[in-house]
C-alpha positions as CSV (number, residue, x, y, z in Angstrom):
1,M,7.2,-21.3,12.2
2,P,9.9,-20.0,9.9
3,D,10.5,-16.2,9.7
4,T,10.4,-14.1,6.5
5,G,13.1,-15.0,4.1
6,S,12.9,-18.7,4.6
7,G,11.8,-19.8,1.2
8,P,10.3,-18.4,-2.0
9,L,6.8,-18.6,-0.6
10,S,7.2,-15.5,1.6
11,I,8.8,-13.6,-1.4
12,T,5.9,-14.5,-3.7
13,A,3.4,-13.4,-1.1
14,A,5.2,-10.1,-0.6
15,A,5.3,-9.5,-4.4
16,A,1.6,-10.3,-4.7
17,L,0.7,-7.9,-1.9
18,L,2.8,-5.1,-3.5
19,T,1.2,-5.7,-6.9
20,T,-2.3,-5.7,-5.4
21,L,-1.6,-2.4,-3.6
22,C,-0.2,-0.8,-6.7
23,G,-3.1,-1.9,-8.8
24,A,-5.6,-0.6,-6.2
25,A,-3.8,2.8,-6.1
26,L,-3.8,3.1,-9.9
27,L,-7.5,2.2,-10.1
28,S,-8.5,4.7,-7.4
29,R,-6.4,7.4,-9.2
30,R,-8.1,6.7,-12.5
31,R,-11.5,6.8,-10.9
32,R,-10.7,10.1,-9.2
33,E,-9.4,11.6,-12.5
34,R,-12.6,10.9,-14.4
């Protein structure tokens, strides 16, 4: 089992996770504002 940083797959997964978290935060903020 390779550790993080062993290929673009881990990087892509991390980017997708960050994007999902950011999107969720923005959605929750918009819902709270309304």
